[in-house]
VOBA-1610 file (N, C-alpha, C; in pm, whole numbers, padded with zeros to 5 digits, always signed):
BEGIN
Met-01806+03384-06370Met-01899+03459-06286Met-01958+03352-06195Val-02000+03244-06197Val-02038+03145-06116Val-01938+03100-06021Arg-01813+03085-06077Arg-01666+03041-06019Arg-01646+03139-05895Arg-01644+03274-05936Arg-01623+03399-05878Arg-01712+03400-05757Phe-01829+03347-05771Phe-01950+03367-05638Phe-01910+03259-05537Leu-01880+03115-05631Leu-01874+03018-05529Leu-01751+03020-05434Cys-01628+03072-05472Cys-01529+03077-05399Cys-01544+03144-05265Pro-01602+03252-05245Pro-01623+03309-05099Pro-01717+03221-05037Val-01791+03150-05101Val-01914+03088-05034Val-01873+02957-04971Leu-01757+02885-05066Leu-01697+02767-04997Leu-01614+02810-04900Val-01520+02926-04910Val-01445+02966-04794Val-01534+02967-04653Leu-01639+03054-04658Leu-01724+03076-04547Leu-01773+02927-04496Leu-01819+02842-04579Leu-01853+02712-04535Leu-01751+02653-04466Phe-01640+02652-04510Phe-01523+02578-04448Phe-01481+02651-04318Leu-01477+02782-04304Leu-01470+02830-04167Leu-01564+02808-04068Phe-01720+02796-04129Phe-01805+02775-04001Phe-01809+02623-03981Ala-01763+02539-04070Ala-01763+02392-04054Ala-01659+02340-03932Arg-01555+02429-03937Arg-01455+02396-03836Arg-01485+02425-03695Pro-01462+02329-03614Pro-01493+02372-03459Pro-01416+02459-03407Leu-01500+02531-03331Leu-01451+02651-03264Leu-01372+02617-03139Leu-01254+02682-03143Leu-01159+02634-03025Leu-01223+02662-02883Ala-01205+02592-02818Ala-01290+02600-02673Ala-01232+02725-02585Ala-01317+02791-02509Ala-01240+02879-02425Ala-01195+02829-02312Asp-01262+02706-02251Asp-01233+02627-02138Asp-01139+02510-02197Pro-01000+02518-02164Pro-00914+02404-02203Pro-00965+02275-02169Phe-01057+02242-02079Phe-01095+02104-02017Phe-01245+02087-02075Glu-01282+02171-02154Glu-01413+02149-02200Glu-01471+02004-02232His-01549+01942-02195His-01597+01808-02199His-01496+01698-02161Gly-01379+01733-02122Gly-01292+01649-02067Gly-01203+01571-02188Trp-01108+01512-02144Trp-00983+01450-02248Trp-00982+01310-02215Gln-00974+01210-02314Gln-00941+01070-02273Gln-00812+01053-02358Leu-00739+00947-02283Leu-00629+00913-02310Leu-00620+00800-02435Asp-00540+00842-02551Asp-00551+00757-02644Asp-00402+00649-02635Pro-00428+00537-02580Pro-00308+00454-02552Pro-00226+00427-02672Glu-00277+00396-02785Glu-00207+00347-02895Glu-00098+00472-02947Ala-00140+00610-02902Ala-00043+00691-02941Ala+00026+00776-02834Ser+00034+00688-02715Ser+00105+00713-02586Ser+00200+00620-02530Ala+00292+00672-02479Ala+00400+00565-02402Ala+00447+00627-02284Ile+00493+00536-02193Ile+00573+00564-02070Ile+00673+00470-02082Thr+00797+00551-02087Thr+00927+00442-02086Thr+01004+00495-01973Phe+01092+00416-01931Phe+01182+00427-01809Phe+01300+00379-01862Leu+01416+00451-01820Leu+01568+00395-01840Leu+01632+00340-01712Ser+01693+00249-01725Ser+01755+00191-01593Ser+01904+00177-01645Val+01994+00178-01529Val+02128+00162-01563Val+02190+00054-01462Lys+02249-00050-01526Lys+02326-00157-01465Lys+02475-00157-01484Lys+02554-00214-01403Lys+02714-00213-01413Lys+02770-00071-01443Asp+02701+00022-01370Asp+02737+00168-01363Asp+02710+00211-01523Ser+02717+00187-01634Ser+02737+00219-01765Ser+02645+00160-01870Ile+02566+00056-01847Ile+02486-00015-01938Ile+02356+00046-01906Ala+02306+00097-02016Ala+02155+00169-02000Ala+02063+00092-02090Glu+01930+00055-02024Glu+01830-00021-02090Glu+01705+00050-02083Thr+01626+00050-02184Thr+01520+00145-02186Thr+01394+00042-02196Ser+01298+00062-02133Ser+01174-00023-02117Ser+01049+00046-02111Gln+00927-00018-02126Gln+00815+00080-02136Gln+00713-00020-02095Phe+00576+00044-02063Phe+00470-00003-02023Phe+00368-00048-02136Ala+00284-00147-02149Ala+00222-00181-02262Ala+00059-00141-02237Ala+00028-00139-02125Ala-00108-00132-02080Ala-00110+00020-01984Ile-00161+00131-02058Ile-00185+00244-01968Ile-00321+00299-02013Ser-00389+00373-01920Ser-00528+00459-01937Ser-00506+00560-01873Gly-00585+00653-01895Gly-00598+00794-01827Gly-00709+00890-01910Gln-00730+01002-01824Gln-00832+01107-01852Gln-00795+01223-01804Ile-00830+01342-01845Ile-00831+01478-01790Ile-00989+01508-01777Thr-01023+01543-01646Thr-01163+01553-01630Thr-01218+01699-01686Glu-01353+01745-01680Glu-01369+01862-01715Glu-01337+01974-01609Ser-01292+01917-01480Ser-01269+02024-01374Ser-01090+02012-01392Gly-01046+01947-01483Gly-00871+01962-01484Gly-00799+01874-01414Val-00885+01760-01351Val-00802+01660-01280Val-00749+01557-01375Ala-00619+01537-01390Ala-00578+01439-01454Ala-00550+01308-01379Gln-00565+01194-01465Gln-00526+01063-01379Gln-00479+00953-01485Leu-00399+00889-01440Leu-00337+00803-01529Leu-00292+00663-01454Val-00323+00550-01497Val-00311+00427-01439Val-00231+00346-01521Val-00126+00283-01453Val-00019+00206-01525Val-00016+00064-01490Ala-00038-00038-01588Ala-00044-00169-01525Ala+00094-00210-01539Leu+00156-00248-01402Leu+00293-00272-01378Leu+00323-00402-01447Asp+00210-00507-01456Asp+00245-00643-01511Asp+00274-00616-01669Ser+00239-00502-01722Ser+00272-00508-01863Ser+00397-00444-01906Val+00485-00457-01775Val+00633-00392-01824Val+00689-00471-01932Asp+00758-00388-02037Asp+00791-00464-02154Asp+00934-00426-02155Thr+01042-00512-02145Thr+01179-00505-02153Thr+01214-00571-02275Lys+01149-00633-02358Lys+01161-00663-02476Lys+01224-00828-02473Ile+01237-00881-02333Ile+01282-01023-02306Ile+01193-01069-02217Asp+01162-01166-02239Asp+01033-01253-02149Asp+01067-01278-02013Leu+01184-01337-01996Leu+01228-01372-01846Leu+01257-01236-01769Arg+01321-01148-01846Arg+01343-01005-01770Arg+01197-00962-01723Asn+01112-00971-01834Asn+00976-00924-01792Asn+00930-00967-01655Val+00943-01119-01652Val+00869-01194-01530Val+00973-01124-01413Arg+01111-01124-01404Arg+01193-01075-01296Arg+01133-00939-01254Met+01092-00857-01366Met+01063-00718-01315Met+00933-00731-01226Arg+00844-00813-01296Arg+00707-00833-01204Arg+00709-00894-01082Phe+00780-01005-01082Phe+00775-01084-00940Phe+00884-01038-00856Leu+00991-01016-00898Leu+01093-00956-00811Leu+01120-00827-00756Phe+01088-00718-00871Phe+01115-00583-00850Phe+00964-00508-00797Phe+00885-00521-00919Phe+00753-00449-00885Phe+00685-00522-00780Glu+00684-00647-00742Glu+00600-00756-00695Glu+00431-00711-00740Thr+00427-00731-00854Thr+00288-00700-00883Thr+00172-00775-00846Phe+00195-00894-00801Phe+00088-00973-00742Phe+00025-00899-00623Thr+00108-00811-00569Thr+00045-00707-00457Thr+00030-00584-00469Phe+00099-00525-00580Phe+00115-00395-00625Phe+00087-00384-00772Pro-00039-00405-00832Pro-00053-00436-00973Pro-00040-00309-01052Glu-00068-00184-00977Glu-00064-00056-01060Glu+00000+00030-01006Ala+00046+00147-01090Ala+00108+00259-01048Ala+00009+00359-01102Thr-00032+00472-01015Thr-00123+00590-01052Thr-00040+00716-01041Val-00099+00801-01130Val-00045+00938-01141Val-00181+01032-01136Thr-00169+01121-01046Thr-00281+01220-01060Thr-00221+01366-01042Ala-00302+01451-01104Ala-00252+01592-01108Ala-00379+01674-01115Val-00367+01797-01047Val-00471+01895-01068Val-00403+02006-01137Leu-00476+02019-01279Leu-00416+02111-01375Leu-00477+02261-01348Asp-00407+02368-01340Asp-00450+02504-01358Asp-00486+02540-01500Pro-00628+02589-01525Pro-00665+02631-01654Pro-00577+02745-01698Ala-00556+02821-01591Ala-00514+02971-01642Ala-00398+02943-01751Pro-00279+02885-01699Pro-00158+02900-01803Pro-00200+02824-01948Leu-00306+02769-01969Leu-00339+02706-02086Leu-00449+02777-02172Gln-00499+02902-02105Gln-00581+02983-02187Gln-00542+03010-02311Asp-00427+03049-02341Asp-00370+03096-02452Asp-00323+02980-02554Leu-00333+02854-02513Leu-00293+02747-02582Leu-00333+02761-02739Pro-00450+02779-02754Pro-00512+02774-02900Pro-00433+02872-02986Ser-00376+02999-02938Ser-00315+03073-03037Ser-00173+03037-03026Leu-00099+03001-02906Leu+00050+02942-02906Leu+00054+02807-02977Arg-00032+02729-02955Arg-00011+02566-02984Arg+00070+02507-02909Arg+00132+02557-02846Arg+00267+02477-02743Arg+00283+02551-02631Lys+00281+02504-02517Lys+00326+02573-02399Lys+00428+02472-02316Val+00504+02550-02219Val+00584+02442-02115Val+00541+02477-02006Ile+00480+02395-01918Ile+00433+02432-01776Ile+00484+02324-01694Leu+00500+02367-01562Leu+00537+02271-01436Leu+00412+02216-01362Val+00389+02101-01359Val+00286+02031-01321Val+00316+01954-01186Pro+00258+01984-01073Pro+00289+01918-00956Pro+00181+01762-00968Val+00262+01669-00940Val+00196+01537-00939Val+00200+01473-00831Thr+00107+01367-00806Thr+00118+01265-00703Thr+00143+01126-00769Leu+00251+01031-00732Leu+00274+00924-00788Leu+00251+00819-00662Ser+00162+00720-00722Ser+00157+00624-00612Ser+00217+00485-00664Leu+00297+00439-00603Leu+00391+00338-00663Leu+00443+00224-00552His+00402+00100-00552His+00441-00011-00464His+00414+00062-00332Gly+00273+00093-00320Gly+00216+00117-00191Gly+00275+00235-00116Val+00350+00335-00197Val+00390+00471-00142Val+00361+00588-00236Glu+00309+00687-00174Glu+00286+00795-00241Glu+00372+00919-00237Val+00411+00979-00343Val+00516+01064-00334Val+00477+01181-00419Glu+00495+01311-00372Glu+00472+01434-00444Glu+00585+01459-00524Leu+00566+01489-00655Leu+00671+01536-00762Leu+00635+01651-00825Ala+00726+01709-00915Ala+00682+01818-01010Ala+00746+01758-01143Ala+00671+01808-01263Ala+00717+01763-01396Ala+00705+01859-01473Glu+00812+01895-01554Glu+00803+02004-01658Glu+00756+01939-01789Val+00642+01985-01842Val+00601+01924-01958Val+00544+02002-02039Ala+00581+01959-02179Ala+00515+02059-02297Ala+00393+02009-02343Val+00281+02111-02355Val+00165+02077-02382Val+00139+02134-02515Thr+00109+02037-02630Thr+00107+02072-02764Thr-00044+02052-02824Leu-00114+02162-02875Leu-00257+02143-02917Leu-00234+02086-03085Leu-00262+01948-03099Leu-00249+01912-03246Leu-00355+01943-03321Asn-00467+01951-03256Asn-00563+02023-03330Asn-00674+02042-03231Asn-00783+02109-03256Asn-00890+02148-03144Asn-00925+02051-03056Asp-00920+01931-03103Asp-00969+01814-03021Asp-00873+01718-02992Arg-00744+01738-02983Arg-00638+01656-02967Arg-00512+01717-02923Ile-00471+01659-02801Ile-00330+01735-02755Ile-00237+01615-02707Asn-00110+01662-02712Asn-00009+01602-02643Asn+00073+01658-02550Ile+00109+01575-02453Ile+00162+01639-02339Ile+00274+01540-02280Ser+00408+01605-02289Ser+00513+01506-02297Ser+00619+01585-02195Thr+00686+01498-02111Thr+00793+01551-02046Thr+00899+01630-02111Leu+00938+01738-02069Leu+01053+01816-02102Leu+01180+01755-02062Asn+01186+01739-01937Asn+01317+01652-01881Asn+01243+01520-01827Pro+01346+01414-01818Pro+01305+01301-01747Pro+01280+01334-01611Val+01179+01233-01562Val+01151+01252-01417Val+01245+01146-01362Ile+01323+01195-01253Ile+01404+01098-01185Ile+01346+01048-01049Leu+01309+00898-01032Leu+01275+00823-00916Leu+01380+00770-00841Lys+01393+00809-00712Lys+01475+00738-00645Lys+01400+00602-00592Leu+01469+00478-00595Leu+01409+00350-00558Leu+01360+00348-00412Gln+01456+00427-00339Gln+01420+00403-00197Gln+01310+00491-00143Asp+01285+00577-00235Asp+01133+00658-00196Asp+01021+00576-00198Phe+01039+00453-00281Phe+00897+00374-00312Phe+00929+00241-00264Asn+01030+00233-00143Asn+01027+00093-00091Asn+01075-00004-00195Leu+01156+00020-00299Leu+01199-00060-00403Leu+01323-00118-00403Met+01400-00083-00288Met+01545-00136-00265Met+01562-00289-00263Gly+01457-00327-00179Gly+01472-00503-00182Gly+01435-00567-00327Gly+01362-00510-00373Gly+01339-00534-00544Gly+01462-00547-00626Arg+01517-00402-00586Arg+01666-00395-00665Arg+01759-00525-00601Glu+01772-00518-00493Glu+01862-00671-00454Glu+01844-00789-00505Lys+01702-00818-00512Lys+01651-00946-00561Lys+01678-00952-00738Leu+01667-00829-00803Leu+01715-00830-00945Leu+01873-00852-00961Gln+01932-00791-00865Gln+02084-00792-00867Gln+02124-00936-00823Glu+02075-01003-00757Glu+02098-01130-00712Glu+02065-01239-00842Ala+01952-01204-00903Ala+01914-01305-01010Ala+01988-01297-01137Ala+02009-01158-01160Ala+02096-01121-01291Ala+02239-01111-01272Asp+02294-01128-01153Asp+02419-01103-01108Asp+02511-00979-01173Val+02438-00855-01136Val+02486-00728-01181Val+02438-00628-01086Thr+02516-00510-01085Thr+02464-00403-00992Thr+02395-00320-01079Ile+02283-00260-01006Ile+02193-00161-01060Ile+02165-00035-01003Thr+02203+00068-01078Thr+02181+00198-01031Thr+02058+00229-00963Pro+02033+00262-00839Pro+01912+00270-00757Pro+01834+00400-00803Leu+01811+00443-00940Leu+01714+00531-00990Leu+01646+00471-01094Gly+01529+00532-01134Gly+01456+00529-01251Gly+01443+00642-01314Ile+01461+00662-01446Ile+01452+00779-01532Ile+01316+00749-01638Val+01240+00835-01606Val+01092+00826-01663Val+01060+00915-01761Asn+01022+00885-01868Asn+00978+00989-01966Asn+00816+00949-02009Leu+00737+01058-02040Leu+00606+01041-02061Leu+00573+01123-02206Asn+00510+01037-02270Asn+00444+01100-02424Asn+00318+01053-02440Leu+00217+01147-02390Leu+00091+01112-02380Leu-00002+01187-02481Thr-00093+01127-02541Thr-00172+01180-02637Thr-00330+01173-02591Phe-00410+01283-02591Phe-00550+01276-02542Phe-00637+01343-02631Asp-00757+01281-02653Asp-00863+01332-02748Asp-00998+01404-02666Arg-01032+01485-02703Arg-01136+01552-02653Arg-01263+01476-02652Arg-01333+01452-02542Arg-01446+01371-02554Arg-01558+01464-02604Ala-01659+01392-02694Ala-01762+01459-02773Ala-01878+01509-02654Pro-01926+01610-02669Pro-02031+01670-02574Pro-02124+01543-02530Gly-02155+01539-02405Gly-02255+01433-02375Gly-02205+01307-02341Thr-02057+01285-02391Thr-01998+01148-02389Thr-01981+01136-02220Pro-02023+01019-02150Pro-02016+00975-02017Pro-01874+01000-01970Val-01855+01038-01844Val-01703+01034-01797Val-01671+00921-01743Leu-01572+00849-01796Leu-01512+00701-01760Leu-01388+00728-01679Ala-01394+00659-01556Ala-01254+00658-01513Ala-01154+00583-01575Pro-01020+00607-01560Pro-00906+00524-01627Pro-00943+00388-01597Val-00915+00294-01689Val-00929+00171-01688Val-00832+00091-01582Ser-00884+00026-01491Ser-00798-00050-01414Ser-00757-00205-01492Thr-00633-00205-01490Thr-00589-00307-01563Thr-00501-00402-01435Ser-00557-00410-01322Ser-00486-00486-01228Ser-00516-00634-01239Gly-00452-00722-01181Gly-00492-00877-01193Gly-00332-00918-01216Ala-00326-01044-01132Ala-00194-01105-01139Ala-00129-01155-01285Thr-00230-01156-01381Thr-00158-01207-01510Thr-00176-01128-01630Ala-00200-00996-01597Ala-00213-00879-01695Ala-00131-00895-01817Ala-00001-00922-01790Ala+00077-00917-01896Ala+00149-01046-01927Leu+00092-01156-01864Leu+00142-01271-01933Leu+00050-01300-02041Glu+00071-01417-02112Glu+00011-01452-02245Glu-00127-01471-02217Ala-00215-01420-02294Ala-00342-01431-02274Ala-00400-01578-02247Ser-00340-01656-02337Ser-00409-01792-02303Ser-00289-01898-02367Gly-00315-02018-02327Gly-00208-02114-02379Gly-00114-02140-02278Asn-00041-02257-02317Asn+00081-02286-02219Asn+00205-02237-02252Phe+00300-02245-02150Phe+00424-02183-02155Phe+00511-02305-02213Ser+00618-02251-02295Ser+00738-02358-02328Ser+00793-02405-02222Arg+00879-02518-02242Arg+00964-02579-02119Arg+01065-02470-02072Glu+01117-02411-02181Glu+01204-02321-02125Glu+01155-02200-02054Ala+01048-02135-02086Ala+00950-02040-02025Ala+00924-02088-01864Cys+00885-02222-01844Cys+00847-02264-01743Cys+00960-02281-01651Leu+01072-02333-01692Leu+01185-02329-01616Leu+01241-02211-01551Gly+01241-02094-01633Gly+01290-01969-01622Gly+01183-01918-01522Arg+01050-01934-01520Arg+00971-01864-01428Arg+00979-01950-01303Phe+00980-02081-01285Phe+01001-02144-01170Phe+01137-02109-01093Asp+01238-02080-01156Asp+01372-02021-01083Asp+01323-01878-01025Ile+01253-01803-01120Ile+01225-01665-01076Ile+01142-01657-00936Leu+01056-01736-00949Leu+00968-01745-00829Leu+01033-01788-00708Ser+01114-01894-00717Ser+01199-01930-00612Ser+01294-01821-00542Arg+01328-01723-00651Arg+01400-01594-00571Arg+01319-01491-00490Ser+01197-01509-00526Ser+01079-01394-00481Ser+01080-01357-00343Arg+01100-01498-00253Arg+01083-01499-00116Arg+00970-01431-00089Ser+00850-01469-00136Ser+00717-01392-00139Ser+00621-01469-00058Val+00645-01617-00014Val+00565-01714+00050Val+00608-01695+00187Asn+00523-01641+00289Asn+00553-01633+00418Asn+00461-01688+00499Phe+00519-01721+00637Phe+00411-01790+00731Phe+00432-01710+00871Ala+00335-01763+00957Ala+00318-01696+01083Ala+00457-01752+01135Pro+00534-01663+01250Pro+00651-01728+01293Pro+00638-01855+01365Gly+00745-01953+01324Gly+00741-02062+01383Gly+00635-02163+01351Thr+00538-02140+01253Thr+00434-02228+01219Thr+00423-02253+01081Ser+00334-02333+01023Ser+00328-02345+00885Ser+00203-02307+00839Arg+00135-02188+00903Arg+00011-02132+00850Arg+00054-02020+00760Leu+00017-02031+00633Leu+00042-01920+00545Leu-00015-01780+00581Asp+00091-01694+00561Asp+00043-01563+00603Asp-00049-01510+00481Gln-00163-01431+00521Gln-00246-01382+00441Gln-00206-01323+00314Ala-00082-01233+00327Ala-00037-01141+00220Ala+00042-01247+00118Ser+00039-01369+00159Ser+00107-01438+00063Ser+00024-01498-00071Thr-00108-01476-00024Thr-00213-01539-00115Thr-00221-01488-00258Asn-00176-01370-00265Asn-00179-01311-00417Asn-00049-01377-00508Phe+00029-01381-00425Phe+00158-01460-00509Phe+00123-01594-00534Leu+00067-01669-00447Leu+00027-01814-00457Leu-00058-01820-00571Asp-00165-01736-00590Asp-00258-01726-00703Asp-00167-01700-00841Ser-00073-01624-00836Ser-00004-01616-00963Ser+00091-01755-00986Leu+00153-01812-00886Leu+00203-01929-00905Leu+00107-02038-00954Phe-00031-02033-00903Phe-00096-02118-00950Phe-00120-02103-01107Asp-00114-01979-01156Asp-00148-01951-01293Asp-00034-02002-01386Ile+00085-02001-01347Ile+00191-02032-01402Ile+00192-02196-01392Val+00174-02258-01284Val+00186-02420-01273Val+00069-02466-01373Ser-00015-02398-01386Ser-00138-02464-01463Ser-00111-02447-01615Arg-00015-02363-01643Arg+00015-02336-01780Arg+00163-02414-01818Cys+00214-02505-01757Cys+00308-02583-01759Cys+00229-02741-01734Pro+00153-02770-01788Pro+00064-02887-01758Pro+00122-03032-01769Glu+00235-03039-01832Glu+00318-03179-01843Glu+00425-03196-01752Met+00425-03093-01643Met+00549-03089-01549Met+00482-03111-01408Val+00588-03201-01330Val+00590-03219-01197Val+00683-03118-01124Ile+00586-03069-01028Ile+00664-02961-00941Ile+00712-02986-00816Glu+00834-02965-00775Glu+00873-02976-00639Glu+00856-02860-00549Val+00793-02861-00424Val+00760-02728-00365Val+00872-02785-00245Gly+00969-02704-00238Gly+01071-02725-00139Gly+01069-02620-00024Gly+01073-02660+00107Gly+01064-02578+00219Gly+01200-02572+00265His+01236-02455+00317His+01384-02400+00362His+01373-02324+00476Thr+01459-02343+00580Thr+01477-02264+00705Thr+01623-02204+00722Asp+01621-02135+00812Asp+01773-02088+00859Asp+01827-02187+00992Asp+01925-02163+01031Asp+01978-02261+01132Asp+01935-02227+01268Lys+01835-02162+01307Lys+01801-02151+01425Lys+01702-02264+01484Gly+01717-02330+01579Gly+01675-02419+01643Gly+01732-02579+01575Ser+01684-02678+01643Ser+01753-02798+01591Ser+01717-02839+01442Ala+01834-02913+01394Ala+01808-02962+01239Ala+01685-03028+01222Ala+01656-03122+01333Ala+01525-03208+01325Ala+01414-03131+01307Ser+01402-03028+01409Ser+01277-02947+01423Ser+01270-02852+01304Asn+01369-02811+01236Asn+01363-02739+01101Asn+01319-02817+00980Thr+01388-02956+01007Thr+01328-03024+00878Thr+01162-03052+00889Arg+01126-03062+01016Arg+00979-03081+01029Arg+00904-02953+00952Leu+00944-02858+01021Leu+00879-02728+00991Leu+00906-02705+00848Ser+00989-02725+00756Ser+00999-02697+00643Ser+00909-02801+00558Gln+00914-02906+00608Gln+00814-02991+00553Gln+00677-02946+00528Lys+00628-02919+00693Lys+00481-02879+00694Lys+00466-02735+00613Arg+00565-02663+00606Arg+00531-02540+00537Arg+00540-02575+00372Ala+00607-02665+00333Ala+00585-02705+00168Ala+00450-02772+00156Asn+00406-02848+00261Asn+00284-02914+00263Asn+00171-02804+00239Ser+00157-02699+00328Ser+00105-02602+00302Ser+00063-02533+00174Val+00181-02521+00094Val+00179-02475-00024Val+00115-02545-00121Val+00154-02683-00109Val+00086-02779-00217Val-00045-02781-00173Ala-00102-02780-00051Ala-00232-02795-00015Ala-00314-02667-00067Tyr-00246-02557-00082Tyr-00306-02432-00142Tyr-00336-02454-00308Leu-00226-02472-00371Leu-00237-02518-00492Leu-00341-02614-00543Ser-00358-02731-00451Ser-00420-02846-00469Ser-00576-02812-00473Ala-00599-02719-00359Ala-00737-02673-00344Ala-00798-02579-00451Lys-00690-02522-00539Lys-00747-02432-00662Lys-00752-02505-00783Gly-00702-02650-00781Gly-00715-02724-00898Gly-00618-02803-00957Ile-00503-02787-00889Ile-00361-02837-00959Ile-00372-02996-00881Thr-00367-03073-00982Thr-00384-03224-00923Thr-00247-03251-00830Val-00281-03363-00748Val-00186-03399-00627Val-00058-03458-00713Asp-00094-03540-00808Asp+00024-03617-00887Asp+00132-03522-00968Arg+00091-03402-00947Arg+00180-03279-01006Arg+00266-03204-00908Leu+00264-03258-00784Leu+00306-03153-00703Leu+00380-03246-00590Gln+00501-03224-00555Gln+00572-03298-00456Gln+00628-03204-00340Ser+00588-03243-00224Ser+00656-03118-00135Ser+00787-03193-00037Val+00876-03108-00032Val+01003-03173+00019Val+01042-03081+00130Gly+01088-03120+00254Gly+01141-03031+00368Gly+01289-03049+00370Tyr+01343-02935+00327Tyr+01495-02953+00345Tyr+01553-02891+00465Gly+01473-02834+00557Gly+01534-02775+00664Gly+01638-02651+00651Glu+01735-02683+00728Glu+01863-02564+00734Glu+01976-02639+00630Ala+01944-02748+00559Ala+02060-02825+00487Ala+02109-02764+00355Val+02018-02674+00291Val+02058-02615+00163Val+02044-02455+00165Pro+02132-02393+00262Pro+02126-02252+00256Pro+02165-02193+00132Leu+02104-02055+00114Leu+02152-02002-00005Leu+02293-01909+00026Val+02306-01879+00149Val+02383-01782+00197Val+02440-01816+00343Pro+02550-01806+00396Pro+02593-01841+00522Pro+02477-01785+00623Asn+02465-01842+00740Asn+02348-01798+00836Asn+02426-01743+00934Asn+02479-01612+00904Asn+02569-01529+00991Asn+02514-01395+01016Ser+02385-01366+00967Ser+02329-01235+00998Ser+02175-01260+00974Ala+02114-01161+01037Ala+01959-01154+01022Ala+01907-01156+00885Gln+01980-01082+00797Gln+01941-01055+00655Gln+01956-01183+00603Asn+02092-01241+00613Asn+02106-01388+00546Asn+02001-01507+00594Arg+01970-01480+00721Arg+01869-01600+00786Arg+01751-01580+00704Ala+01707-01455+00677Ala+01564-01432+00611Ala+01593-01486+00467Lys+01695-01470+00396Lys+01714-01543+00248Lys+01707-01665+00266Asn+01737-01728+00353Asn+01743-01885+00350Asn+01608-01951+00407Arg+01514-01849+00483Arg+01404-01900+00492Arg+01305-01865+00370Arg+01284-01999+00293Arg+01203-01969+00183Arg+01137-02085+00131Ile+01061-02067+00034Ile+00984-02187-00036Ile+01041-02170-00200Ala+01102-02275-00255Ala+01165-02287-00367Ala+01076-02382-00459Phe+01089-02359-00591Phe+01005-02459-00677Phe+01108-02509-00802Lys+01106-02634-00819Lys+01176-02701-00907Lys+01085-02806-00981Val+01140-02803-01122Val+01057-02897-01201Val+01132-03026-01208Leu+01060-03153-01193Leu+01122-03276-01176Leu+01128-03347-01290Asn+01043-03339-01390Asn+01058-03415-01506Asn+01078-03341-01616
//
């Protein structure tokens, strides 16, 4: 008798204890669960070799008004190979200048009203992608799955195809090709698998965490191995990111972010003496080019010294036009030959 009485009571208690499904799909807003989310991209080299990479640091939210925001720390690119990560940061994404990519979208609540009963819906979402200083409007077909009343998953149904030329990334592609001696298809094939949790009532709305900073994906602390140092200085030499006012040794303001990243790496190779080598094209006399390249190398050494690198660890050399990377037979080639290179001496 007691048992028959308790059973319906327990059922009622269970039903009332369950949270009611919200009529407003954006009620209280949603916060990204980065541990249960992933952004991956596939690249193709040598026409047939596909490689999948992802980003380790992402954050995001959906506000109560349905504005979705996603922040990707490009420094956190993870190809599973250390020096390949460094190439992607310094040569391709140029994260010292463009540390983040952001995705924004305004979601229409109407197509999601019946999500509680259907549990899964496919919708087309217009998004704005900001990457490498360029904003592009895209559309992504995504599956929205209600995992429970307070947890949803949003994943791309089809990969999003990004053309590198749309984001001024063709120069980075060229540097990667030179560094790895491969051809790279000028496309990125991106997939998103994002899980969000509904905020508790009264929870403050937090903007997506900015993860910018030149060393976001480098080791949190400690020094690099000799191999890691050698690889990094080779890659930094290929970046061609130290620039000067024409015909002078005055550092361009845009170079300082790169030099700050260089400082971080030199600091973490403490036993090494680094040569800072200045190089020019063949315009002008050989003597004047040697003088200019020496002054430019001196400027870089002075910058690093001012930040705390002791002068006994830095040597500046002006090579002028004597060591070209490529023949000085075009404007493009001359630009490649005008560079600052870094070499470990001991």
